N, C-alpha and C positions, 0 to 999 in steps of 0.2 A: 491226588492219587489216593485210592482207597487201600484197604487192608490187603488186597490182592497183591500189591507190590511191596509189602513190608519186607519180604525176603530180599528184594532187590535193593531197597534203601539201606539194608543192614550190610551190604557188601562194602569192602574197603574201597577208598577212592583210587581208581586206576584209570589209565587212558581208555580202556574198554568200557568202563562204567560211564565215563564222560561221553563217549561216542554214542552209547545207547540212549543216554539222556537227551542228546541232541536230536537223535532220530525220533524219540518218543514225543519231543516237544516241537518238532519241525513243522507240524501241521499248521501252526499259527503263522509261520513264515509263508507257507503256501497260501493261507487265507488272505494275508496282506497283499501278496503279489497278485492273486486273482482279483481282489477288489480294486487294486490300483490299475490293473490292465482294463478292467471294465469301466471304471469311472474316468480314466484319463481321456478317452476319446468322446465321452459324453459331455465334458465340461465346456466344450466349445460348440456344441450343437444346440439346436432349438429344442429344449426340453419342455414338453407339455404333458398334461394329464393323460391325453390320448396316447402319446408315445410311451409313457411309463406303463400304462395298462396293457399296451401291446407287448411290451417286453415281458411283463408278468404272465400274459397269456402264453407266450412261447415257452417261458420257463415252466409253467404249469403242465404243459403237454408232456415234457420229458419226465417231470416228477411223477405224473399220473401213470405213465407207461411203466416206469421202473417200480413204483409202489405196487401196482397190480401184478406185474410179472414176478416180482420177487415174493409177493405174498403167495402166489400160486406155488412157487418153488418152496416156500416155507411149509406149506401144507404137506408137500412131498417129504421134506426133511423131517417133519414131526412124525409122519407115518413110519419113516425109516428109523426113528429113534435118535435122530441127530440134532433135534431142536426141542427144548423143553419149556420155552417161554409161552406167554399168554397169546394164543391165536386170536381170541375174541377182541382184545384190546388192539392188537396189530391190524385186525380187519378194519376197525374204525379209522385208524391212522392211514391205512392204505387207500381208503375211499377219498379221504380229504387230506392228502399229504401236506399241502401248503398251510392250511389253516390250523392243523393239529401239530405242526412242527415235527413231522416224522424225521426230517433232517433240519437242524437248527439254522444252518447257513442260508438255504433258499428262503425260508420263512422270514428271517431278519432282512435279507436282501430285498425281498419283495416289498416289505414295509418301507425300506429305505427308498425304493424306486417311487413309491407313492408320494414320499416327501420331497423327492429330488427337484421337481420344478419349482417348488416354493423355497427350498434351500438355496438353489442357484439364484433366484430373484433376490432373496434376502441377503446373501453374501455379497452380491454385486452392489446392492443398495448401500451396504455398509461402507464401501470404499476401501482403498488400500490400507490406510492408517488404522481404522477400527478393526479391519480383518486381521491385520498383523497383531494387534493387541489380543484379539480373541484367540489366535493361534498360540501365542506365548502363554496365555492363561491355561489353555488346554494342555500344552506340553508340561507346564509346571504342575498342574493339578493331577494329571494322569500319567505323564511320562516320567518326570523326575520323582514325584511323590510315590509313583507306582513301584519304584525300586525299593521302597521300605516294606518289610513284611507287615502283614495285617492291614495294609493301606490299599483300599480300592476306590474310595471317594464315589461310591454308588455306581461304579462302572463294573459290570460283570460280563464274563464271556458268554457268548450266545445272545447278546442283546443288540437291538437295532442302534442303540446309542453308541456302540463301538464303531459302527459305520459312519455315524454322524461325526464322531470325533476324527476319524480318518479323513472324512470329506473336508472338514474345516482346514486341516493341514495341507492336504493335496491340492485343494482349489487355490489356496494362497500361493503355493509354489508354482502351480500351472499358470496362473494369471499374472503374477507380479514379479517373479524371480527369474534370474538367468539360470539355465540348466547347468548342473554341476559337471565338472570334468571327470574323466575316467579315474584319475588318481584319487579324487574325493570319494568316488563310488567304492573303491577298494578300501579306503580308510573307514568308511561307514560299515562295510562288511566285517572288517577286522575288529573294529570297535565293538560291534554287536557280539561277535564270537568271544572277544576278550572278556566282556562283562559277564557273559554266561559261564565261561570257564572259571572266573574268579568266584562267582557266587556258588557254583556247583562244588568246587573244591573247599571253599570256606565252610559251607554248611555240612559237607561230608565230614570234615575234620571236627566240627563242633559236635556232630552226632557220635563220631568215633570216640571222642573224649568224654562226653557227658551222657550219651545214650538218650538224649532229648532232641526234639526238633527235627525228627526224621523227614517229615513232610516238606520242610523248607528246601530240601535238596532239589525239588521240582519247581520251587516257587518262581524262579526267574524265567523258566521255559513256558509258563502257563499263560494262556489267554492273550491279552493285548499289550504285553510288556514291551517296553521300548527297544530292547535288544533285537527282538524278532522284527520290529519295524525297521530298524537300521539295516539289518541283513536283507530283508525283503526289498526295501527301497533301493539299496545299493545294487542288488542283482537286477532289478527292473531297469534302472537307468543305464546300467552297464550294457544290457542287451538291447534296450529300446533304441539306442543310438545307431545300431547296425541295421542297414537296409538289407532285407532278405525276403525273397518271395518263393514260395514252394507250395504247390497244391497238396502234396503229400503231407507236409508239415501242418498245413491248415486243416486237413482232414483228421490227423491225429490229435491236434489241439482241440478240435471240435468235440472230441470224446473225453477230454480231460475232466470235465464236470461229471460226465457219466461214470468215470472211474471212482470219483468221490461218492456218488450216489450208491453204486453197487457195493463197494467194499465197506461203506459205513452204514449200510442197512442193518438194523438190529439182528436179524437172523443170520445174515452173511458174516457180520462181525463176530458173532458168537461162534460161528462155525470155524472160521480161520484162526480164532484165538484158541479154540480147543485143539485143532489139528496142529497148530504151530505154537505151542506154549512158550512163553518168553523165558521161563526158567531153564528149559532144556536147550534153547538156543544160546542163552548167555553162558551156561555151564558146559557147553560143548567144547570140543578140542579147538575149533576155529570159530569163535563167537562172532567176529566181525564179518567173516565170509558168510557165515550161516544167515545172519540177519539181512545182509545185502542180497543174497540169493532169494530169500523169502519175500522181501519187499519188491524186488523186480518181478518175481513170479506172480504175486498178487496183482501188481500193476498190469502186467501183460495179459492176464486172464480177464480182468475187468475191462481193459482196453478192447480186447477182442469182442467181448459181449456188446460193448457200446457201439463198436463199428457195425455190428449186425443191426443194432437199433437205428443207426444212421441210414443204413441201406433200406430198412423198412419205411422209415419216414420219407426218404427220397422217392419211394414208389407210391406213397399214399398222401399224407398231409402236406408234404413239401414238394409236390409235383410242380414243375415249371419254376422251381426255385423261388416260390412266393410263400415265405414262411408265415406271413401274417394275413393270408387271404381270408380265412374264416373269421378272423377278428374284424377285418375291414367290413365284411358283410354284416356281422352282428352290430358293429358300431354304427354303420350307415342306417341300418334298420332302426336302431334305438334313437338316433338323432332325428330321424324322420318322424317317429312317433311323438317325440318330446318337443318338436318344433312348434312354436306358438302359431296358432291359426291367424291368418291375415285378417285385419279389420277392414271391412268394406264400408265405405262411407257413401251416403246418398248425396249426390250433388245438389246443391241448393238451386231451386228454380228461380230464375230471374223474372221479374215482372216486366211485361211489355208495356 
């Protein structure tokens, strides 16, 4: 966290402050859950380079739609004096949102999808014993060691290596372990929450007594830390064991990624952070109620916008429920052009 949150870090340790820190660091719980859901069902499928490119193609369509639509909205906001950022730089990112990392998660995830067929082949070739050893090394190197301040071991948030780390752990669990019981899920969630509370209070007290180490109050909530993974995995397994089918829920879930894209767009993020400043929410008469209402309002607005995007896609690029039709056409045309020409041999003449 930068200097913008210095006032918040200077606040005394209270339940309200802890709750705000949970909310501000909860994005990485969501990142882990989203990745787990997406990879869980891919681990037992036939993963090929073609299937990965097709998934990236489908991902890119949504990114390009929102990058261009929100760039147009940004021009309007700038004209109205509501946005003061660089429009020229944003224009370049809007045309190539995936390759320029307009949003870090889709870019890293697309890179991971390119590696996925080879990662699956490699992990299966290792076998259970070697895979277990690799998982333990990863947990020790980034999970346990990651609990120590200043320790990253070359793993940084927003890197495709985070997804490779998670893939190693999730694939071992998916292929070789029995699924944990509901009681274990609750223990994982409580353990993750407990670790975060202990770290939060400990560093808040250290700062209150010494006036130093303010930034470490956010340390345990940041990036790929193991408490976020424990909470996310516990929630995933707790809900994944329940059989439930609903077209309405599927439709809303289909816009969950769109909510992330809209609210985390640079211009939109700057807008809602200016309209809903954290200091006013925190210092209000009812800070927990205020932040809850704001979070739900932002989610509802972004959800409504992406539901409109879903409807537009259903009438255009996703007609007949064939999401990858254009990709298949391009792929088939490409493979036809690159197919080696058959070699015609002249039959030998036999002498009479």
